[in-house]
Backbone as XML, in Angstrom:
<?xml version="1.0"?>
<chain id="A" units="angstrom">
  <residue number="1" name="MET">
    <atom name="N" x="-13.371" y="-25.902" z="11.951"/>
    <atom name="CA" x="-12.338" y="-26.391" z="11.031"/>
    <atom name="C" x="-11.155" y="-26.510" z="11.559"/>
  </residue>
  <residue number="2" name="LYS">
    <atom name="N" x="-10.543" y="-27.665" z="11.364"/>
    <atom name="CA" x="-9.082" y="-27.788" z="12.114"/>
    <atom name="C" x="-8.036" y="-27.553" z="11.064"/>
  </residue>
  <residue number="3" name="CYS">
    <atom name="N" x="-6.867" y="-26.841" z="11.564"/>
    <atom name="CA" x="-5.979" y="-26.568" z="10.789"/>
    <atom name="C" x="-4.943" y="-27.759" z="10.583"/>
  </residue>
  <residue number="4" name="ALA">
    <atom name="N" x="-4.490" y="-28.061" z="9.376"/>
    <atom name="CA" x="-3.439" y="-29.033" z="9.057"/>
    <atom name="C" x="-2.099" y="-28.592" z="9.324"/>
  </residue>
  <residue number="5" name="ARG">
    <atom name="N" x="-1.165" y="-29.503" z="9.740"/>
    <atom name="CA" x="0.015" y="-29.155" z="9.528"/>
    <atom name="C" x="0.801" y="-29.428" z="8.378"/>
  </residue>
  <residue number="6" name="VAL">
    <atom name="N" x="1.321" y="-28.502" z="7.774"/>
    <atom name="CA" x="2.023" y="-28.512" z="6.327"/>
    <atom name="C" x="3.585" y="-28.494" z="6.618"/>
  </residue>
  <residue number="7" name="PRO">
    <atom name="N" x="4.238" y="-29.637" z="6.480"/>
    <atom name="CA" x="5.720" y="-29.401" z="6.595"/>
    <atom name="C" x="6.457" y="-28.657" z="5.310"/>
  </residue>
  <residue number="8" name="LEU">
    <atom name="N" x="7.170" y="-27.552" z="5.881"/>
    <atom name="CA" x="7.789" y="-26.940" z="4.611"/>
    <atom name="C" x="9.256" y="-26.546" z="5.251"/>
  </residue>
  <residue number="9" name="LEU">
    <atom name="N" x="10.123" y="-26.422" z="4.311"/>
    <atom name="CA" x="11.464" y="-25.793" z="4.611"/>
    <atom name="C" x="11.544" y="-24.400" z="4.340"/>
  </residue>
  <residue number="10" name="ILE">
    <atom name="N" x="11.797" y="-23.526" z="5.012"/>
    <atom name="CA" x="11.732" y="-22.244" z="4.704"/>
    <atom name="C" x="13.158" y="-21.548" z="4.901"/>
  </residue>
  <residue number="11" name="LYS">
    <atom name="N" x="13.558" y="-21.057" z="3.749"/>
    <atom name="CA" x="14.965" y="-20.370" z="3.705"/>
    <atom name="C" x="14.717" y="-18.939" z="3.564"/>
  </residue>
  <residue number="12" name="VAL">
    <atom name="N" x="15.242" y="-18.194" z="4.609"/>
    <atom name="CA" x="15.178" y="-16.815" z="4.635"/>
    <atom name="C" x="16.458" y="-16.009" z="4.507"/>
  </residue>
  <residue number="13" name="THR">
    <atom name="N" x="16.584" y="-15.237" z="3.396"/>
    <atom name="CA" x="17.798" y="-14.677" z="3.176"/>
    <atom name="C" x="18.400" y="-13.662" z="4.198"/>
  </residue>
  <residue number="14" name="ARG">
    <atom name="N" x="19.851" y="-13.485" z="4.336"/>
    <atom name="CA" x="20.195" y="-12.478" z="5.275"/>
    <atom name="C" x="19.480" y="-11.236" z="5.121"/>
  </residue>
  <residue number="15" name="GLU">
    <atom name="N" x="19.208" y="-10.630" z="3.949"/>
    <atom name="CA" x="18.604" y="-9.481" z="3.732"/>
    <atom name="C" x="17.188" y="-9.456" z="4.293"/>
  </residue>
  <residue number="16" name="ALA">
    <atom name="N" x="16.481" y="-10.410" z="4.074"/>
    <atom name="CA" x="15.197" y="-10.613" z="4.492"/>
    <atom name="C" x="15.072" y="-10.601" z="5.926"/>
  </residue>
  <residue number="17" name="LYS">
    <atom name="N" x="15.967" y="-11.391" z="6.646"/>
    <atom name="CA" x="16.025" y="-11.194" z="8.103"/>
    <atom name="C" x="16.255" y="-9.953" z="8.631"/>
  </residue>
  <residue number="18" name="GLN">
    <atom name="N" x="17.245" y="-9.318" z="8.050"/>
    <atom name="CA" x="17.652" y="-8.061" z="8.556"/>
    <atom name="C" x="16.398" y="-6.922" z="8.432"/>
  </residue>
  <residue number="19" name="TRP">
    <atom name="N" x="15.602" y="-7.124" z="7.285"/>
    <atom name="CA" x="14.508" y="-6.202" z="7.090"/>
    <atom name="C" x="13.316" y="-6.497" z="7.949"/>
  </residue>
  <residue number="20" name="ILE">
    <atom name="N" x="13.169" y="-7.810" z="8.455"/>
    <atom name="CA" x="12.204" y="-8.167" z="9.463"/>
    <atom name="C" x="12.464" y="-7.539" z="10.831"/>
  </residue>
  <residue number="21" name="VAL">
    <atom name="N" x="13.915" y="-7.742" z="11.021"/>
    <atom name="CA" x="14.272" y="-7.264" z="12.483"/>
    <atom name="C" x="14.258" y="-5.716" z="12.403"/>
  </residue>
  <residue number="22" name="ASP">
    <atom name="N" x="14.619" y="-4.981" z="11.289"/>
    <atom name="CA" x="14.454" y="-3.686" z="11.398"/>
    <atom name="C" x="13.038" y="-3.139" z="11.509"/>
  </residue>
  <residue number="23" name="CYS">
    <atom name="N" x="12.307" y="-3.809" z="10.857"/>
    <atom name="CA" x="10.777" y="-3.464" z="10.891"/>
    <atom name="C" x="10.170" y="-3.637" z="12.278"/>
  </residue>
  <residue number="24" name="GLY">
    <atom name="N" x="10.667" y="-4.754" z="12.941"/>
    <atom name="CA" x="9.995" y="-5.308" z="14.063"/>
    <atom name="C" x="10.594" y="-4.799" z="15.366"/>
  </residue>
  <residue number="25" name="THR">
    <atom name="N" x="11.698" y="-3.786" z="15.464"/>
    <atom name="CA" x="12.112" y="-3.328" z="16.513"/>
    <atom name="C" x="12.092" y="-1.852" z="16.568"/>
  </residue>
  <residue number="26" name="SER">
    <atom name="N" x="12.056" y="-1.249" z="17.911"/>
    <atom name="CA" x="11.936" y="0.174" z="17.946"/>
    <atom name="C" x="12.701" y="0.466" z="19.273"/>
  </residue>
  <residue number="27" name="PRO">
    <atom name="N" x="13.219" y="1.788" z="19.245"/>
    <atom name="CA" x="13.793" y="2.235" z="20.277"/>
    <atom name="C" x="13.008" y="2.232" z="21.580"/>
  </residue>
  <residue number="28" name="GLN">
    <atom name="N" x="11.834" y="2.493" z="21.443"/>
    <atom name="CA" x="10.932" y="2.480" z="22.604"/>
    <atom name="C" x="10.423" y="1.223" z="23.033"/>
  </residue>
  <residue number="29" name="PHE">
    <atom name="N" x="10.134" y="0.353" z="22.365"/>
    <atom name="CA" x="9.562" y="-0.940" z="22.529"/>
    <atom name="C" x="10.505" y="-2.204" z="22.523"/>
  </residue>
  <residue number="30" name="GLY">
    <atom name="N" x="11.788" y="-1.964" z="22.005"/>
    <atom name="CA" x="12.690" y="-3.028" z="21.755"/>
    <atom name="C" x="12.090" y="-3.953" z="20.672"/>
  </residue>
  <residue number="31" name="ALA">
    <atom name="N" x="12.324" y="-5.300" z="21.144"/>
    <atom name="CA" x="11.933" y="-6.353" z="20.195"/>
    <atom name="C" x="10.564" y="-6.823" z="20.359"/>
  </residue>
  <residue number="32" name="ARG">
    <atom name="N" x="9.820" y="-6.206" z="21.221"/>
    <atom name="CA" x="8.380" y="-6.746" z="21.476"/>
    <atom name="C" x="7.538" y="-6.870" z="20.250"/>
  </residue>
  <residue number="33" name="PRO">
    <atom name="N" x="7.652" y="-5.847" z="19.209"/>
    <atom name="CA" x="6.739" y="-5.704" z="17.984"/>
    <atom name="C" x="7.366" y="-6.836" z="17.085"/>
  </residue>
  <residue number="34" name="LEU">
    <atom name="N" x="8.372" y="-7.618" z="17.237"/>
    <atom name="CA" x="9.095" y="-8.418" z="16.371"/>
    <atom name="C" x="8.108" y="-9.619" z="16.057"/>
  </residue>
  <residue number="35" name="ARG">
    <atom name="N" x="7.549" y="-10.212" z="17.164"/>
    <atom name="CA" x="6.626" y="-11.287" z="16.886"/>
    <atom name="C" x="5.373" y="-11.037" z="15.821"/>
  </residue>
  <residue number="36" name="ARG">
    <atom name="N" x="4.891" y="-9.812" z="16.230"/>
    <atom name="CA" x="3.806" y="-9.214" z="15.232"/>
    <atom name="C" x="4.238" y="-8.942" z="13.770"/>
  </residue>
  <residue number="37" name="GLU">
    <atom name="N" x="5.557" y="-8.645" z="13.689"/>
    <atom name="CA" x="5.972" y="-8.326" z="12.441"/>
    <atom name="C" x="6.285" y="-9.635" z="11.707"/>
  </residue>
  <residue number="38" name="MET">
    <atom name="N" x="6.681" y="-10.595" z="12.461"/>
    <atom name="CA" x="6.930" y="-11.945" z="11.631"/>
    <atom name="C" x="5.594" y="-12.640" z="11.382"/>
  </residue>
  <residue number="39" name="GLU">
    <atom name="N" x="4.722" y="-12.351" z="12.251"/>
    <atom name="CA" x="3.385" y="-13.034" z="11.832"/>
    <atom name="C" x="2.835" y="-12.303" z="10.556"/>
  </residue>
  <residue number="40" name="GLY">
    <atom name="N" x="2.893" y="-11.044" z="10.526"/>
    <atom name="CA" x="2.202" y="-10.353" z="9.355"/>
    <atom name="C" x="3.092" y="-10.508" z="8.007"/>
  </residue>
  <residue number="41" name="GLN">
    <atom name="N" x="4.491" y="-10.588" z="8.208"/>
    <atom name="CA" x="5.295" y="-10.579" z="6.950"/>
    <atom name="C" x="5.675" y="-12.003" z="6.546"/>
  </residue>
  <residue number="42" name="LEU">
    <atom name="N" x="5.573" y="-12.988" z="7.312"/>
    <atom name="CA" x="5.972" y="-14.476" z="7.075"/>
    <atom name="C" x="4.791" y="-15.242" z="7.103"/>
  </residue>
  <residue number="43" name="VAL">
    <atom name="N" x="4.330" y="-15.409" z="8.423"/>
    <atom name="CA" x="3.181" y="-16.355" z="8.677"/>
    <atom name="C" x="2.071" y="-16.276" z="7.890"/>
  </residue>
  <residue number="44" name="ASP">
    <atom name="N" x="1.566" y="-14.994" z="7.869"/>
    <atom name="CA" x="0.304" y="-14.835" z="7.099"/>
    <atom name="C" x="0.414" y="-15.087" z="5.519"/>
  </residue>
  <residue number="45" name="PRO">
    <atom name="N" x="1.357" y="-14.586" z="5.028"/>
    <atom name="CA" x="1.500" y="-14.911" z="3.424"/>
    <atom name="C" x="1.873" y="-16.371" z="3.185"/>
  </residue>
  <residue number="46" name="LEU">
    <atom name="N" x="2.638" y="-17.034" z="4.065"/>
    <atom name="CA" x="2.762" y="-18.427" z="3.903"/>
    <atom name="C" x="1.318" y="-19.226" z="4.147"/>
  </residue>
  <residue number="47" name="SER">
    <atom name="N" x="0.584" y="-18.780" z="4.960"/>
    <atom name="CA" x="-0.626" y="-19.452" z="5.333"/>
    <atom name="C" x="-1.613" y="-19.215" z="4.090"/>
  </residue>
  <residue number="48" name="CYS">
    <atom name="N" x="-1.635" y="-18.053" z="3.435"/>
    <atom name="CA" x="-2.506" y="-17.740" z="2.346"/>
    <atom name="C" x="-2.002" y="-18.684" z="1.083"/>
  </residue>
  <residue number="49" name="MET">
    <atom name="N" x="-0.729" y="-18.962" z="0.975"/>
    <atom name="CA" x="-0.008" y="-19.563" z="-0.034"/>
    <atom name="C" x="-0.512" y="-21.138" z="0.076"/>
  </residue>
  <residue number="50" name="ILE">
    <atom name="N" x="-0.502" y="-21.641" z="1.312"/>
    <atom name="CA" x="-0.855" y="-22.919" z="1.568"/>
    <atom name="C" x="-2.522" y="-23.202" z="1.328"/>
  </residue>
  <residue number="51" name="ALA">
    <atom name="N" x="-3.129" y="-22.289" z="1.744"/>
    <atom name="CA" x="-4.648" y="-22.356" z="1.711"/>
    <atom name="C" x="-5.112" y="-22.328" z="0.128"/>
  </residue>
  <residue number="52" name="SER">
    <atom name="N" x="-4.313" y="-21.699" z="-0.538"/>
    <atom name="CA" x="-4.629" y="-21.396" z="-2.077"/>
    <atom name="C" x="-4.189" y="-22.587" z="-2.910"/>
  </residue>
  <residue number="53" name="GLY">
    <atom name="N" x="-3.219" y="-23.404" z="-2.309"/>
    <atom name="CA" x="-2.706" y="-24.642" z="-3.080"/>
    <atom name="C" x="-1.405" y="-24.203" z="-3.622"/>
  </residue>
  <residue number="54" name="ALA">
    <atom name="N" x="-0.957" y="-23.135" z="-3.377"/>
    <atom name="CA" x="0.532" y="-22.578" z="-4.046"/>
    <atom name="C" x="1.497" y="-23.313" z="-3.490"/>
  </residue>
  <residue number="55" name="LEU">
    <atom name="N" x="1.420" y="-23.889" z="-2.149"/>
    <atom name="CA" x="2.320" y="-24.626" z="-1.557"/>
    <atom name="C" x="1.825" y="-25.876" z="-0.870"/>
  </residue>
  <residue number="56" name="GLU">
    <atom name="N" x="2.791" y="-26.811" z="-1.066"/>
    <atom name="CA" x="2.159" y="-28.146" z="-0.447"/>
    <atom name="C" x="3.255" y="-28.848" z="0.506"/>
  </residue>
  <residue number="57" name="ALA">
    <atom name="N" x="2.798" y="-29.815" z="1.237"/>
    <atom name="CA" x="3.864" y="-30.400" z="2.088"/>
    <atom name="C" x="5.210" y="-30.911" z="1.229"/>
  </residue>
  <residue number="58" name="GLY">
    <atom name="N" x="6.354" y="-30.669" z="2.008"/>
    <atom name="CA" x="7.461" y="-30.866" z="1.307"/>
    <atom name="C" x="8.179" y="-29.866" z="0.486"/>
  </residue>
  <residue number="59" name="ASP">
    <atom name="N" x="7.527" y="-28.735" z="0.293"/>
    <atom name="CA" x="8.041" y="-27.781" z="-0.502"/>
    <atom name="C" x="9.201" y="-27.051" z="0.160"/>
  </residue>
  <residue number="60" name="VAL">
    <atom name="N" x="10.110" y="-26.360" z="-0.569"/>
    <atom name="CA" x="11.032" y="-25.656" z="-0.238"/>
    <atom name="C" x="10.724" y="-24.235" z="-0.540"/>
  </residue>
  <residue number="61" name="VAL">
    <atom name="N" x="10.695" y="-23.221" z="0.387"/>
    <atom name="CA" x="10.360" y="-21.762" z="0.079"/>
    <atom name="C" x="11.439" y="-20.826" z="0.466"/>
  </residue>
  <residue number="62" name="GLU">
    <atom name="N" x="12.048" y="-19.915" z="-0.393"/>
    <atom name="CA" x="12.849" y="-19.155" z="-0.257"/>
    <atom name="C" x="12.201" y="-17.615" z="-0.018"/>
  </residue>
  <residue number="63" name="VAL">
    <atom name="N" x="12.506" y="-17.114" z="0.923"/>
    <atom name="CA" x="12.005" y="-15.607" z="1.184"/>
    <atom name="C" x="13.045" y="-14.592" z="1.180"/>
  </residue>
  <residue number="64" name="SER">
    <atom name="N" x="12.897" y="-13.732" z="0.251"/>
    <atom name="CA" x="13.920" y="-12.738" z="-0.003"/>
    <atom name="C" x="13.465" y="-11.260" z="-0.089"/>
  </residue>
  <residue number="65" name="LEU">
    <atom name="N" x="14.211" y="-10.413" z="0.098"/>
    <atom name="CA" x="13.767" y="-8.942" z="0.020"/>
    <atom name="C" x="13.792" y="-8.573" z="-1.491"/>
  </residue>
  <residue number="66" name="GLU">
    <atom name="N" x="12.573" y="-8.003" z="-1.732"/>
    <atom name="CA" x="12.443" y="-7.444" z="-3.156"/>
    <atom name="C" x="11.817" y="-5.905" z="-3.104"/>
  </residue>
  <residue number="67" name="GLY">
    <atom name="N" x="12.746" y="-5.156" z="-3.158"/>
    <atom name="CA" x="12.518" y="-3.853" z="-3.043"/>
    <atom name="C" x="12.257" y="-3.505" z="-1.556"/>
  </residue>
  <residue number="68" name="GLU">
    <atom name="N" x="11.010" y="-3.212" z="-1.151"/>
    <atom name="CA" x="10.691" y="-2.870" z="0.132"/>
    <atom name="C" x="9.607" y="-4.005" z="0.568"/>
  </residue>
  <residue number="69" name="ASP">
    <atom name="N" x="9.598" y="-5.092" z="-0.001"/>
    <atom name="CA" x="8.600" y="-6.054" z="0.526"/>
    <atom name="C" x="9.347" y="-7.384" z="0.420"/>
  </residue>
  <residue number="70" name="LEU">
    <atom name="N" x="8.750" y="-8.378" z="1.021"/>
    <atom name="CA" x="9.316" y="-9.794" z="0.980"/>
    <atom name="C" x="8.814" y="-10.515" z="-0.197"/>
  </residue>
  <residue number="71" name="GLY">
    <atom name="N" x="9.641" y="-11.271" z="-0.741"/>
    <atom name="CA" x="9.285" y="-12.189" z="-1.992"/>
    <atom name="C" x="9.393" y="-13.726" z="-1.499"/>
  </residue>
  <residue number="72" name="PHE">
    <atom name="N" x="8.559" y="-14.534" z="-2.062"/>
    <atom name="CA" x="8.163" y="-15.922" z="-1.668"/>
    <atom name="C" x="8.433" y="-16.671" z="-2.878"/>
  </residue>
  <residue number="73" name="HIS">
    <atom name="N" x="9.315" y="-17.549" z="-3.005"/>
    <atom name="CA" x="9.476" y="-18.315" z="-4.138"/>
    <atom name="C" x="9.542" y="-19.949" z="-3.837"/>
  </residue>
  <residue number="74" name="ARG">
    <atom name="N" x="8.808" y="-20.622" z="-4.439"/>
    <atom name="CA" x="8.763" y="-22.070" z="-4.281"/>
    <atom name="C" x="10.006" y="-22.639" z="-5.081"/>
  </residue>
  <residue number="75" name="LEU">
    <atom name="N" x="10.904" y="-23.250" z="-4.478"/>
    <atom name="CA" x="12.197" y="-23.657" z="-4.970"/>
    <atom name="C" x="12.122" y="-25.082" z="-5.338"/>
  </residue>
  <residue number="76" name="ARG">
    <atom name="N" x="11.332" y="-25.896" z="-4.715"/>
    <atom name="CA" x="11.374" y="-27.465" z="-4.913"/>
    <atom name="C" x="9.777" y="-27.734" z="-4.758"/>
  </residue>
  <residue number="77" name="ALA">
    <atom name="N" x="9.278" y="-28.775" z="-5.733"/>
    <atom name="CA" x="7.940" y="-29.348" z="-5.701"/>
    <atom name="C" x="8.215" y="-30.328" z="-4.551"/>
  </residue>
  <residue number="78" name="PRO">
    <atom name="N" x="6.932" y="-30.687" z="-4.175"/>
    <atom name="CA" x="6.772" y="-31.808" z="-2.876"/>
    <atom name="C" x="7.573" y="-32.955" z="-3.159"/>
  </residue>
  <residue number="79" name="ALA">
    <atom name="N" x="8.141" y="-33.486" z="-2.197"/>
    <atom name="CA" x="8.928" y="-34.732" z="-2.172"/>
    <atom name="C" x="8.052" y="-35.794" z="-1.225"/>
  </residue>
  <residue number="80" name="THR">
    <atom name="N" x="8.479" y="-36.792" z="-1.139"/>
    <atom name="CA" x="7.699" y="-37.695" z="-0.299"/>
    <atom name="C" x="8.259" y="-37.548" z="1.202"/>
  </residue>
  <residue number="81" name="ILE">
    <atom name="N" x="7.161" y="-37.182" z="1.979"/>
    <atom name="CA" x="7.419" y="-36.844" z="3.461"/>
    <atom name="C" x="7.066" y="-37.917" z="4.238"/>
  </residue>
  <residue number="82" name="HIS">
    <atom name="N" x="7.828" y="-38.381" z="5.228"/>
    <atom name="CA" x="7.543" y="-39.479" z="6.161"/>
    <atom name="C" x="7.379" y="-38.733" z="7.575"/>
  </residue>
  <residue number="83" name="VAL">
    <atom name="N" x="6.074" y="-38.783" z="8.031"/>
    <atom name="CA" x="5.736" y="-38.110" z="9.354"/>
    <atom name="C" x="5.625" y="-39.199" z="10.399"/>
  </residue>
</chain>
């Protein structure tokens, strides 16, 4: 199976960015765990949303901090995309 590219605009709030940085850095390892944290907290949930049909090409998604987790909100329905 080949993965398709789905163009999205992802807006991450300042609080969500700080939360990801805080979770993905440590005094011992520095920022090395940050990539894994971003994959687990951003890429994986967005991939699941695309696979389930909850997101489509051209969507705008806002990622915000909701309690102790990230929330994903579709802000705009698909528009015409010229690739």
